[in-house]
C-alpha positions as CSV (number, residue, x, y, z in Angstrom):
1,M,80.7,130.8,65.0
2,S,82.0,128.2,67.5
3,R,85.3,126.9,67.5
4,P,85.6,122.6,67.6
5,T,86.7,121.5,71.0
6,S,90.0,119.9,71.2
7,P,90.5,116.2,72.1
8,A,91.2,115.8,76.0
9,K,94.8,115.7,76.9
10,V,96.1,112.5,78.1
11,S,96.3,111.9,81.9
12,A,99.8,111.0,82.6
13,R,98.8,110.1,86.4
14,A,96.3,107.8,84.9
15,I,98.5,106.2,82.5
16,A,101.4,105.9,85.7
17,G,98.9,104.1,87.8
18,L,97.7,101.6,85.1
19,A,101.9,101.2,84.1
20,F,102.2,100.5,88.2
21,A,99.8,97.9,88.6
22,A,100.1,95.8,85.9
23,V,103.8,95.9,86.3
24,V,103.4,94.7,90.0
25,V,100.5,91.9,89.2
26,V,103.2,90.8,86.3
27,A,106.1,90.7,89.1
28,A,104.3,88.9,91.5
29,D,103.2,86.1,89.4
30,Q,106.4,85.8,87.4
31,I,108.1,85.4,90.9
32,A,105.4,83.5,92.6
33,K,105.9,80.7,89.3
34,A,109.8,80.9,89.1
35,L,109.6,79.6,93.1
36,V,107.0,77.2,93.0
37,V,108.7,75.6,89.7
38,A,112.5,75.6,91.5
39,N,110.5,74.0,95.2
40,L,107.4,72.3,94.6
41,P,106.9,68.5,93.5
42,Y,105.0,68.6,90.3
43,G,101.2,67.0,90.8
44,T,102.0,67.0,94.3
45,P,99.6,68.8,96.9
46,V,101.2,70.7,99.5
47,P,98.8,71.6,102.5
48,V,99.1,75.4,103.6
49,L,96.0,75.9,105.2
50,G,94.8,72.2,106.3
51,G,91.9,71.7,103.2
52,A,91.2,75.4,102.7
53,L,94.4,76.3,100.9
54,Q,96.8,74.1,99.2
55,F,99.8,74.0,96.8
56,L,99.4,72.1,93.8
57,Y,101.9,72.6,91.0
58,V,100.3,71.6,87.5
59,R,101.1,73.1,84.0
60,N,97.8,74.1,82.2
61,P,97.4,74.1,78.4
62,G,94.1,75.8,78.6
63,A,92.3,79.0,80.0
64,A,92.6,80.7,83.3
65,F,91.2,78.0,85.8
66,S,92.2,75.2,83.8
67,F,89.5,75.4,81.6
68,A,89.5,74.5,78.2
69,V,92.4,72.3,77.5
70,N,94.5,72.0,74.4
71,M,93.7,75.3,73.3
72,T,96.5,77.3,74.5
73,W,96.9,79.0,71.1
74,V,93.5,80.7,71.1
75,F,93.9,81.9,74.6
76,S,97.3,83.3,73.7
77,V,96.0,85.3,70.5
78,I,92.9,86.3,72.7
79,S,95.2,87.2,75.6
80,A,97.2,89.4,73.0
81,A,94.2,90.6,71.9
82,V,93.4,92.0,75.2
83,V,96.5,93.6,76.3
84,V,96.7,95.4,73.3
85,G,92.9,96.8,73.9
86,I,93.6,98.0,77.0
87,I,96.6,100.0,75.9
88,V,94.8,101.3,73.3
89,F,92.0,102.3,75.7
90,A,94.1,103.4,78.6
91,R,94.6,107.0,77.3
92,R,90.8,107.5,77.3
93,I,91.4,107.1,81.4
94,R,91.0,110.0,83.7
95,S,89.8,108.1,87.1
96,M,92.9,106.4,89.0
97,W,90.4,103.8,89.9
98,W,89.6,102.8,86.9
99,A,93.4,103.0,86.1
100,I,94.2,100.5,88.8
101,V,91.5,98.5,87.6
102,L,92.7,98.0,83.8
103,G,96.2,97.6,85.6
104,M,95.4,94.9,87.5
105,L,93.5,93.4,84.2
106,L,96.6,94.1,82.1
107,G,98.9,92.5,84.6
108,G,97.1,89.5,84.7
109,A,96.6,88.8,81.1
110,L,100.2,89.9,80.8
111,G,101.3,87.2,83.6
112,N,99.5,84.4,81.7
113,L,100.7,85.0,78.2
114,V,104.2,85.3,79.2
115,D,103.7,81.5,80.4
116,R,102.2,80.7,76.8
117,L,104.5,82.5,74.5
118,F,107.8,81.5,76.6
119,R,107.4,77.9,78.5
120,E,107.7,74.7,77.2
121,P,106.1,73.2,74.4
122,G,107.2,76.1,72.3
123,F,105.9,79.4,71.3
124,A,102.6,80.6,71.6
125,R,101.3,76.9,73.0
126,G,103.6,77.0,76.3
127,H,101.5,75.6,79.2
128,V,100.6,78.2,82.0
129,V,102.2,77.2,85.4
130,D,99.1,76.9,88.0
131,F,99.6,76.4,91.8
132,I,96.8,77.4,94.0
133,S,94.3,75.0,94.9
134,T,91.0,75.8,97.2
135,P,89.0,72.6,97.2
136,W,86.2,74.4,99.4
137,M,85.7,76.9,96.7
138,M,86.2,75.4,93.5
139,P,87.9,72.5,91.9
140,A,90.1,74.0,89.9
141,I,93.7,75.2,90.4
142,Y,95.1,78.8,89.5
143,N,97.7,81.2,89.7
144,V,98.3,84.7,90.9
145,A,97.6,86.3,87.4
146,D,94.1,84.6,87.7
147,S,93.2,85.9,91.2
148,F,93.8,89.5,90.0
149,I,92.0,89.1,86.8
150,C,89.0,88.1,89.2
151,I,90.0,90.8,91.8
152,S,89.6,93.3,88.9
153,M,86.5,91.8,87.0
154,V,84.5,92.4,90.9
155,V,85.8,96.0,91.2
156,F,85.2,96.4,87.7
157,V,81.1,95.7,88.4
158,L,81.6,97.7,91.6
159,L,82.7,101.0,89.5
160,V,80.0,100.5,87.0
161,V,77.1,100.1,89.3
162,L,78.5,103.0,91.3
163,G,78.6,105.1,88.5
164,V,82.7,106.1,88.5
165,N,83.1,107.3,85.0
166,L,86.8,107.1,83.0
167,D,87.0,110.5,83.2
168,G,86.2,110.5,87.2
169,T,83.1,111.9,87.4
170,R,79.9,109.9,89.1
171,T,76.7,109.4,87.3
172,V,73.5,110.0,89.7
173,S,70.9,107.4,88.6
174,T,67.2,109.2,88.1
175,K,66.1,108.1,91.3
176,R,69.0,109.3,93.7
177,A,68.5,112.5,91.7
178,A,64.8,112.5,92.0
179,A,64.8,112.1,96.0
180,A,67.7,115.1,95.6
181,G,65.7,117.4,93.9
182,T,68.6,117.7,90.9
183,D,68.7,117.0,87.5
184,P,70.2,113.6,86.4
185,A,71.9,115.2,83.2
186,A,73.6,117.8,85.3
187,P,77.2,118.0,85.7
188,L,78.4,116.8,88.9
189,D,81.7,118.7,89.5
190,G,80.4,121.0,91.6
191,G,79.7,123.4,88.2
192,A,76.3,125.0,88.1
193,A,75.2,125.9,84.8
194,F,75.5,129.5,83.8
195,A,72.5,131.8,83.9
196,P,73.1,135.7,83.1
197,A,72.2,137.5,86.1
198,P,68.6,140.3,85.9
199,T,68.9,143.1,84.5
200,A,66.8,146.6,85.8
201,A,65.7,146.1,81.7
202,D,64.4,142.6,82.6
203,A,62.6,143.8,85.7
204,P,58.9,143.7,85.4
205,E,57.4,147.3,85.5
206,P,55.8,147.8,89.2
207,D,51.9,148.0,89.1
208,R,50.7,151.2,90.3
209,A,47.8,149.4,92.1
210,S,49.9,147.6,94.1
211,R,51.4,150.2,96.0
212,P,48.3,152.6,97.6
213,E,50.2,154.2,99.6
214,Q,52.7,155.9,97.2
215,H,49.6,156.4,95.1
216,D,47.8,157.6,97.6
217,R,50.8,160.5,98.6
218,R,51.0,161.3,95.1
219,D,47.2,162.1,94.9
220,T,47.0,164.1,98.6
221,L,50.3,166.3,96.9
222,G,48.5,167.3,94.2
223,H,45.5,168.2,95.7
224,D,48.1,170.5,98.5
225,A,49.5,172.2,95.1
226,T,45.8,173.3,93.6
């Protein structure tokens, strides 16, 4: 009777990587916003790289990239749900790639959530500080947290396409497995399926007719003995 398998242990390394990425993103986002609020004039474009990159300090009551204005409390709830979901989900992560990706997403969500919770005009209704403007790419204005959210989404899609699982293993497509002559359902950690070694009892009994030389020799010995 087989014993039930115990749940996999939490990967401290993956959790540390996720937490580190989140802290770096939140710190970069909040430091950048503090510098913008202290030094940039509100609503006045400041060229950085000509028309390719500008700093334009605005306060956004909506979602990322200045979308859905005047729905701040809704996005406060959504951001809080995303943060809680990532924290709960983090215990299943074994891959450092997934840890970094979800850490960047968590940091981006936290960066904007801090603004919505603690900036004016009030708790859960605060306006997010946006200041990065790239008119050649999009008309919206965004911030460091928004940038990391987008980066994490791009890497998220790449990991899914490449077949990188949360536990760090790789999933091979059926087409690639057929080209390589392997079973797509086989483990990818280098281990092979266990098969017992053949024993002497399992070996087929040799056919006497398949060994004519030995057959003739025994017959010859038999005739000589007579």
